[in-house]
C-alpha positions as CSV (number, residue, x, y, z in Angstrom):
1,X,-40.5,29.3,32.0
2,X,-40.6,27.6,28.6
3,X,-38.1,24.9,27.7
4,X,-36.6,27.2,25.0
5,X,-35.8,29.9,27.6
6,X,-34.3,27.3,29.9
7,X,-32.0,26.2,27.1
8,X,-31.0,29.8,26.4
9,X,-30.1,30.5,30.0
10,X,-28.2,27.2,30.5
11,X,-26.2,27.5,27.3
12,X,-24.0,30.6,27.5
13,X,-21.5,31.7,24.9
14,X,-18.8,30.0,27.1
15,X,-20.7,26.7,26.7
16,X,-20.9,27.2,23.0
17,X,-17.2,28.0,22.6
18,X,-16.2,25.0,24.8
19,X,-18.2,22.6,22.7
20,X,-17.1,24.1,19.4
21,X,-13.5,23.8,20.6
22,X,-14.0,20.1,21.3
23,X,-15.4,19.6,17.8
24,X,-12.4,21.4,16.2
25,X,-10.1,19.2,18.3
26,X,-11.8,16.1,17.0
27,X,-11.4,17.3,13.4
28,X,-7.7,18.0,14.1
29,X,-7.2,14.5,15.5
30,X,-9.0,12.9,12.6
31,X,-6.7,14.8,10.2
32,X,-3.6,13.5,12.0
33,X,-4.9,9.9,12.0
34,X,-5.8,10.0,8.3
35,X,-3.8,12.8,6.7
36,X,-5.4,14.4,3.7
37,X,-8.9,13.1,4.5
38,X,-10.4,16.6,4.6
39,X,-10.6,18.8,1.6
40,X,-10.3,15.9,-0.9
41,X,-12.4,15.6,-4.0
42,X,-15.1,13.0,-4.1
43,X,-13.2,10.8,-6.5
44,X,-10.2,10.8,-4.2
45,X,-12.3,9.9,-1.2
46,X,-13.4,6.7,-3.0
47,X,-9.8,5.4,-2.9
48,X,-9.1,6.1,0.8
49,X,-7.8,3.1,2.8
50,X,-10.4,1.0,4.6
51,X,-9.1,1.9,8.0
52,X,-6.5,3.8,9.9
53,X,-4.2,2.9,12.7
54,X,-6.1,1.6,15.7
55,X,-3.7,3.2,18.1
56,X,-0.6,5.4,17.9
57,X,1.8,3.6,15.6
58,X,5.6,3.4,16.3
59,X,6.3,2.9,12.6
60,X,4.6,4.4,9.5
61,X,6.4,2.3,6.8
62,X,8.2,-1.0,6.5
63,X,11.2,-2.0,4.4
64,X,11.8,-5.8,4.5
65,X,15.2,-7.0,3.2
66,X,14.3,-10.7,2.7
67,X,17.3,-12.9,2.2
68,X,15.8,-15.7,0.1
69,X,17.4,-19.1,0.6
70,X,18.1,-18.9,4.3
71,X,21.5,-17.5,5.4
72,X,23.2,-19.5,8.1
73,X,22.8,-18.0,11.5
74,X,26.0,-19.8,12.5
75,X,27.9,-17.6,10.0
76,X,26.1,-14.4,10.7
77,X,25.0,-13.5,14.2
78,X,24.9,-16.7,16.4
79,X,28.5,-17.4,17.4
80,X,29.0,-20.9,18.7
81,X,32.7,-21.7,19.6
82,X,31.7,-25.1,20.9
83,X,31.2,-26.2,17.4
84,X,34.8,-25.4,16.5
85,X,36.0,-27.3,19.5
86,X,33.9,-30.4,18.5
87,X,34.4,-30.2,14.7
88,X,33.9,-33.6,13.1
89,X,32.3,-35.2,16.1
90,X,28.7,-36.5,15.7
91,X,25.8,-34.4,16.9
92,X,24.6,-35.9,20.2
93,X,21.2,-37.6,19.8
94,X,20.1,-35.9,23.0
95,X,20.4,-32.5,21.2
96,X,18.7,-33.5,17.9
97,X,15.9,-35.4,19.8
98,X,14.7,-37.1,16.6
99,X,13.9,-33.9,14.8
100,X,12.5,-34.3,11.3
101,X,15.1,-33.9,8.6
102,X,15.0,-32.9,4.9
103,X,15.4,-35.6,2.2
104,X,18.9,-34.3,1.7
105,X,20.2,-35.5,5.0
106,X,17.6,-38.0,6.2
107,X,19.8,-40.9,5.0
108,X,23.0,-39.7,6.6
109,X,24.4,-42.1,9.2
110,X,26.6,-39.4,10.8
111,X,26.0,-35.7,11.5
112,X,29.5,-34.2,11.9
113,X,29.5,-30.9,13.7
114,X,31.2,-28.0,12.0
115,X,32.0,-24.6,13.4
116,X,32.2,-21.4,11.3
117,X,35.2,-20.9,9.1
118,X,34.9,-17.2,9.7
119,X,36.0,-15.0,12.6
120,X,33.5,-13.4,15.0
121,X,33.9,-10.3,17.0
122,X,31.7,-8.4,19.5
123,X,30.4,-5.0,18.5
124,X,28.3,-2.2,20.0
125,X,27.2,-1.6,23.6
126,X,25.3,-4.9,23.5
127,X,28.4,-6.8,22.7
128,X,26.6,-8.5,19.8
129,X,28.7,-11.2,18.0
130,X,28.9,-10.5,14.2
131,X,30.8,-12.5,11.6
132,X,33.8,-10.9,9.9
133,X,31.9,-11.2,6.6
134,X,29.6,-8.4,7.7
135,X,31.8,-5.4,8.7
136,X,29.2,-2.8,7.7
137,X,26.4,-4.4,9.6
138,X,28.7,-4.7,12.5
139,X,29.1,-0.9,12.4
140,X,25.3,-0.5,13.0
141,X,25.2,-2.9,16.0
142,X,23.9,-0.1,18.2
143,X,21.0,0.6,15.8
144,X,19.7,-2.9,15.3
145,X,18.0,-5.6,17.4
146,X,19.3,-9.1,16.6
147,X,16.7,-11.8,17.3
148,X,18.4,-15.2,17.6
149,X,15.4,-17.3,18.4
150,X,13.1,-17.1,15.4
151,X,11.6,-20.5,14.7
152,X,9.3,-21.8,12.0
153,X,7.1,-24.9,11.3
154,X,8.3,-25.4,7.7
155,X,11.5,-27.2,6.7
156,X,11.6,-26.7,3.0
157,X,11.9,-23.5,1.0
158,X,8.5,-23.1,-0.7
159,X,6.3,-23.6,2.4
160,X,8.8,-21.7,4.6
161,X,8.9,-18.7,2.2
162,X,5.1,-18.7,1.9
163,X,4.7,-19.0,5.7
164,X,6.9,-16.0,6.3
165,X,5.2,-13.8,3.7
166,X,1.5,-14.8,4.2
167,X,1.3,-16.5,7.7
168,X,0.3,-19.8,6.1
169,X,2.2,-22.6,4.3
170,X,-0.4,-23.0,1.6
171,X,-1.1,-20.5,-1.1
172,X,-3.9,-18.0,-1.8
173,X,-3.5,-16.1,1.4
174,X,-2.8,-12.3,1.4
175,X,0.8,-11.4,1.9
176,X,2.1,-9.1,4.7
177,X,2.3,-6.1,2.4
178,X,-1.3,-6.8,1.1
179,X,-2.6,-6.8,4.7
180,X,-0.8,-3.5,5.4
181,X,-2.3,-2.0,2.2
182,X,-5.8,-3.3,3.2
183,X,-5.5,-2.0,6.7
184,X,-3.7,1.3,6.3
185,X,-3.5,2.2,2.6
186,X,-0.8,4.3,1.1
187,X,0.5,7.7,2.2
188,X,0.9,8.8,-1.4
189,X,-2.0,8.5,-3.8
190,X,0.4,8.6,-6.8
191,X,2.1,5.4,-5.7
192,X,1.0,1.9,-4.6
193,X,0.9,1.0,-0.9
194,X,3.0,-2.1,-1.6
195,X,6.0,-2.4,-3.9
196,X,8.3,-5.4,-4.6
197,X,11.9,-5.3,-5.7
198,X,13.9,-8.4,-6.9
199,X,17.7,-9.1,-7.1
200,X,19.9,-12.1,-7.4
201,X,23.3,-12.7,-5.7
202,X,26.3,-14.8,-6.6
203,X,25.2,-17.9,-4.6
204,X,22.9,-20.8,-5.2
205,X,19.4,-19.2,-5.5
206,X,15.9,-20.3,-4.8
207,X,13.2,-18.9,-7.0
208,X,10.6,-16.3,-6.0
209,X,7.1,-16.2,-7.4
210,X,4.0,-14.0,-7.4
211,X,2.2,-15.8,-4.6
212,X,4.7,-14.3,-2.2
213,X,3.3,-10.8,-2.8
214,X,-0.2,-11.8,-3.7
215,X,-3.4,-10.1,-2.5
216,X,-5.0,-13.5,-2.0
217,X,-8.7,-13.1,-1.3
218,X,-8.4,-9.3,-0.8
219,X,-9.2,-6.9,-3.6
220,X,-6.5,-6.9,-6.3
221,X,-5.6,-3.3,-5.6
222,X,-3.6,-4.6,-2.6
223,X,-1.3,-6.9,-4.6
224,X,2.4,-6.0,-4.6
225,X,3.6,-4.0,-7.6
226,X,6.8,-5.5,-9.0
227,X,9.6,-3.1,-10.2
228,X,11.9,-4.6,-12.8
229,X,15.5,-3.8,-13.5
230,X,14.9,-3.1,-17.2
231,X,14.4,0.0,-19.2
232,X,10.8,0.2,-17.9
233,X,10.7,-0.2,-14.1
234,X,7.0,-1.2,-14.3
235,X,5.9,-3.0,-17.4
236,X,3.3,-1.4,-19.6
237,X,3.2,1.7,-17.5
238,X,4.3,4.1,-20.3
239,X,2.0,5.2,-23.1
240,X,2.1,3.1,-26.3
241,X,3.9,4.6,-29.3
242,X,1.7,7.3,-30.9
243,X,-0.4,8.0,-27.8
244,X,0.1,11.1,-25.7
245,X,-1.0,11.8,-22.1
246,X,-4.1,13.7,-23.2
247,X,-5.4,10.9,-25.4
248,X,-4.5,8.4,-22.6
249,X,-6.6,10.4,-20.2
250,X,-9.6,10.5,-22.6
251,X,-9.3,6.7,-23.1
252,X,-9.3,6.1,-19.3
253,X,-12.3,8.3,-18.8
254,X,-14.3,6.4,-21.3
255,X,-13.1,3.1,-19.9
256,X,-14.1,4.2,-16.4
257,X,-17.6,4.9,-17.6
258,X,-17.9,1.4,-19.1
259,X,-16.6,-0.2,-16.0
260,X,-19.0,1.9,-13.8
261,X,-21.9,0.7,-16.0
262,X,-20.6,-2.9,-15.5
263,X,-20.4,-2.5,-11.8
264,X,-23.9,-1.1,-11.6
265,X,-25.1,-4.1,-13.5
266,X,-23.2,-6.9,-11.8
267,X,-22.1,-5.4,-8.5
268,X,-18.6,-7.1,-8.6
269,X,-16.3,-5.2,-6.3
270,X,-13.3,-6.3,-8.4
271,X,-14.5,-3.9,-11.1
272,X,-14.1,-1.0,-8.7
273,X,-10.5,-2.3,-8.1
274,X,-9.8,-2.3,-11.8
275,X,-10.9,1.4,-12.0
276,X,-8.6,2.3,-9.2
277,X,-5.7,0.4,-10.7
278,X,-6.1,2.2,-14.0
279,X,-6.1,5.5,-12.3
280,X,-3.1,4.6,-10.1
281,X,-1.2,3.6,-13.3
282,X,-2.0,6.9,-14.9
283,X,-0.7,8.8,-11.8
284,X,2.4,6.6,-11.6
285,X,3.4,7.6,-15.1
286,X,4.6,10.9,-13.5
287,X,5.8,9.7,-10.1
288,X,7.8,6.5,-11.0
289,X,10.4,7.9,-13.5
290,X,11.5,10.5,-11.0
291,X,11.7,7.9,-8.2
292,X,13.7,5.4,-10.2
293,X,16.2,7.9,-11.4
294,X,19.1,7.4,-9.0
295,X,21.6,9.6,-10.9
296,X,20.5,12.7,-9.0
297,X,21.6,11.2,-5.6
298,X,24.4,13.1,-3.8
299,X,27.9,11.7,-4.2
300,X,28.2,10.9,-0.5
301,X,25.0,8.8,-0.7
302,X,26.4,6.9,-3.7
303,X,29.6,6.2,-1.7
304,X,27.6,5.0,1.3
305,X,25.7,2.4,-0.7
306,X,28.6,1.6,-3.0
307,X,29.0,2.0,-6.8
308,X,26.7,-0.9,-7.5
309,X,23.7,1.2,-6.4
310,X,23.8,2.8,-9.9
311,X,23.3,-0.5,-11.6
312,X,19.6,-1.2,-11.9
313,X,18.5,-4.5,-10.4
314,X,21.4,-5.0,-8.0
315,X,20.7,-5.3,-4.3
316,X,22.4,-2.0,-3.6
317,X,20.3,-0.2,-6.2
318,X,17.1,-1.8,-4.7
319,X,18.1,-0.7,-1.2
320,X,18.5,2.9,-2.4
321,X,15.3,2.7,-4.3
322,X,13.5,1.3,-1.2
323,X,14.6,4.3,0.7
324,X,13.2,6.6,-2.0
325,X,9.9,4.7,-2.2
326,X,9.5,4.7,1.6
327,X,10.4,8.4,1.8
328,X,7.7,9.1,-0.8
329,X,5.0,7.3,1.3
330,X,5.0,3.7,0.1
331,X,3.7,1.7,3.1
332,X,5.5,-1.6,2.5
333,X,8.6,-2.2,0.4
334,X,9.6,-5.8,0.0
335,X,13.1,-6.8,-1.3
336,X,13.8,-10.4,-2.3
337,X,17.5,-11.2,-2.7
338,X,18.2,-14.7,-4.0
339,X,21.3,-16.8,-3.5
340,X,21.6,-18.0,0.2
341,X,21.0,-21.7,-0.3
342,X,24.4,-23.0,0.7
343,X,24.1,-26.8,1.0
344,X,27.7,-27.1,-0.2
345,X,30.6,-24.8,-0.9
346,X,29.4,-22.4,1.9
347,X,33.0,-21.1,2.4
348,X,33.2,-20.2,-1.3
349,X,29.7,-18.8,-1.8
350,X,28.7,-17.1,1.4
351,X,31.4,-14.4,1.4
352,X,30.2,-13.3,-2.1
353,X,26.6,-13.1,-0.9
354,X,27.7,-11.2,2.1
355,X,29.6,-8.8,-0.1
356,X,26.5,-8.2,-2.2
357,X,24.3,-7.2,0.8
358,X,26.4,-6.1,3.7
359,X,27.3,-2.5,2.7
360,X,23.9,-1.6,1.2
361,X,21.9,-3.0,4.1
362,X,23.9,-1.0,6.6
363,X,23.8,2.1,4.4
364,X,20.0,1.9,4.3
365,X,19.8,2.1,8.1
366,X,22.4,4.9,8.2
367,X,20.7,6.8,5.4
368,X,17.3,6.7,7.0
369,X,18.8,7.7,10.3
370,X,20.6,10.8,9.0
371,X,17.3,11.9,7.3
372,X,15.4,11.5,10.5
373,X,13.3,8.7,9.0
374,X,14.5,5.6,10.9
375,X,12.3,6.3,13.9
376,X,9.2,5.9,11.7
377,X,10.5,3.2,9.3
378,X,10.8,-0.4,10.3
379,X,13.7,-2.2,8.6
380,X,13.9,-6.0,8.7
381,X,16.7,-8.3,7.5
382,X,16.5,-12.1,7.4
383,X,15.5,-15.4,5.6
384,X,12.9,-18.1,5.9
385,X,14.7,-20.5,8.2
386,X,18.2,-21.3,9.5
387,X,21.0,-23.8,8.9
388,X,22.1,-27.0,10.7
389,X,25.1,-27.1,13.0
390,X,26.3,-30.3,11.2
391,X,27.7,-30.7,7.8
392,X,25.5,-31.9,4.9
393,X,27.3,-34.9,3.4
394,X,31.0,-35.5,4.2
395,X,32.9,-32.8,6.0
396,X,35.5,-31.4,3.7
397,X,38.9,-30.2,4.8
398,X,38.4,-26.6,3.6
399,X,34.7,-26.4,2.9
400,X,31.3,-27.6,4.1
401,X,27.6,-27.1,3.5
402,X,24.6,-26.9,5.9
403,X,21.1,-28.2,5.5
404,X,17.8,-26.5,6.5
405,X,17.1,-25.9,10.2
406,X,13.8,-24.5,11.3
407,X,14.2,-24.7,15.1
408,X,16.2,-21.5,15.5
409,X,17.7,-18.8,13.4
410,X,18.6,-15.1,13.4
411,X,17.1,-12.0,11.9
412,X,17.6,-8.3,12.8
413,X,15.2,-5.4,13.0
414,X,15.8,-1.6,13.2
415,X,13.9,1.6,13.7
416,X,10.2,2.0,13.8
417,X,9.8,1.4,17.6
418,X,12.3,-1.5,17.9
419,X,14.7,-1.3,20.9
420,X,18.2,-0.6,19.4
421,X,21.5,-2.1,20.3
422,X,20.3,-5.3,21.8
423,X,20.3,-9.1,21.3
424,X,17.1,-11.0,22.0
425,X,16.9,-14.7,22.9
426,X,19.4,-17.4,23.4
427,X,20.1,-20.8,21.7
428,X,22.0,-23.7,23.3
429,X,25.8,-24.1,22.9
430,X,25.3,-26.2,19.8
431,X,23.2,-23.6,18.1
432,X,20.5,-26.2,17.6
433,X,17.7,-25.5,20.2
434,X,16.2,-22.4,21.8
435,X,16.8,-22.0,25.5
436,X,15.3,-18.5,26.1
437,X,12.7,-16.3,24.5
438,X,11.4,-18.2,21.5
439,X,9.8,-16.1,18.7
440,X,7.4,-17.8,16.3
441,X,6.5,-16.5,12.8
442,X,3.1,-15.5,14.1
443,X,4.7,-13.6,17.0
444,X,6.9,-11.9,14.4
445,X,3.9,-10.9,12.4
446,X,1.9,-9.8,15.5
447,X,4.7,-7.5,16.6
448,X,5.1,-5.9,13.1
449,X,1.4,-5.1,13.0
450,X,1.6,-3.8,16.5
451,X,4.4,-1.4,15.5
452,X,2.2,-0.1,12.7
453,X,-0.6,0.6,15.1
454,X,-2.7,-2.5,14.3
455,X,-4.1,-5.1,16.7
456,X,-3.3,-8.3,14.8
457,X,-6.4,-10.0,16.2
458,X,-8.7,-7.3,14.8
459,X,-7.4,-6.8,11.3
460,X,-9.5,-9.6,9.7
461,X,-11.3,-10.3,6.4
462,X,-14.3,-12.6,6.0
463,X,-13.7,-15.2,3.2
464,X,-15.8,-18.3,2.5
465,X,-17.6,-18.0,5.8
466,X,-14.5,-17.6,8.0
467,X,-12.6,-14.5,9.3
468,X,-8.9,-14.7,8.3
469,X,-6.0,-12.6,9.6
470,X,-2.2,-12.6,9.0
471,X,-1.5,-14.4,12.3
472,X,-4.2,-17.0,11.7
473,X,-5.2,-18.1,15.3
474,X,-1.9,-17.5,17.1
475,X,0.7,-14.9,17.7
476,X,1.8,-12.7,20.6
477,X,3.4,-9.3,20.5
478,X,7.1,-9.5,21.7
479,X,7.3,-6.7,24.4
480,X,11.0,-7.3,25.0
481,X,12.1,-5.8,21.7
482,X,9.9,-2.7,21.8
483,X,11.4,0.6,22.6
């Protein structure tokens, strides 16, 4: 019997249908892992993300509410009554253990302990302690996970900010959002994968700068796109006066041809990024105005976020805009809110800062939850380091300030695969050292990438002969906070 006849006898219609079914299943799985991959035009396929999630993600998107300037953990979520009992007494040397200090307190002879001037109460099933300055955040205690044992290597603002955003204290490294854009791309081809929103509170502020949302050595298409609070949310996005959308399209088509010729001649991949950026800007001309128009939000949503959400550039407006961007498929939305640098007059400034952010932060979590989006959206709230348990300078009768403290501080996370209604980690009774479950910045980054379906050790980029990643050469996923 010929080989052909053997093949015909051994491969029945049942075999054919079985194998065809497996192929269809593979196609279906591919469409789930990379939605929209099939049926796209060739020009659309060229801008697809470089990769997809390596395993089933818990979260699809991230909203990071970064509190720039470092809010004191001792006035937010790490209640230490011992400090009130010992107010004015010197911090024991056995607790400080010769820790490096900033130049602002290095010359102090005494380190007078100072407890919080604000009342704390327990909330939620976890019994989490929350300061009275944050009643709205207290109301979502059962939806958030408070981590009290974050620690960092940096003791000053610039390197600490850079470390949290890029995984390194020096510049020219890709930011968290740039890594997410590089690894996963955007869910909406009409919007960037990475957007940045800025606001300023009523406290003493530290500056923010473009290296915090830079693409570093990745292609420039992965850099964060900054939204402004002015008349034009994104500068130079609208057509110049006298030019309509048709003539703009013609101009971009001709420019694309010139850039393609340049790429064929020089082979510089950045030219391809420029082409993609021009096309993205053109598509954003339609998408952005609708997104930034908050006047169409329902009345109950406005009441939830507060009336300031209708004032462009405020923290409340940016929280609402972050929800709309995330809802529209933006992969990573980064908010920077300045004003948390309370070296002095903490009692006077911090309640104003809390008032600026408390209501809208909680509203964002509630809003996502009622829309069924919280389970797939990771929300993060926190700063770059913590604050000392002793007073900077002389302890005043009715006021005090706190210096930088990198050894332990608090953040919270919600949604996107995070275990809700829990407090993770413990600090000592002085709120100075970690006694249980430390979490480094690299651990934090590794966990975030894990929740997005990425193995942090495998998302790398070769630059100058070395493979880089967000977590550098460290970082462990924190299983205790995963749902």
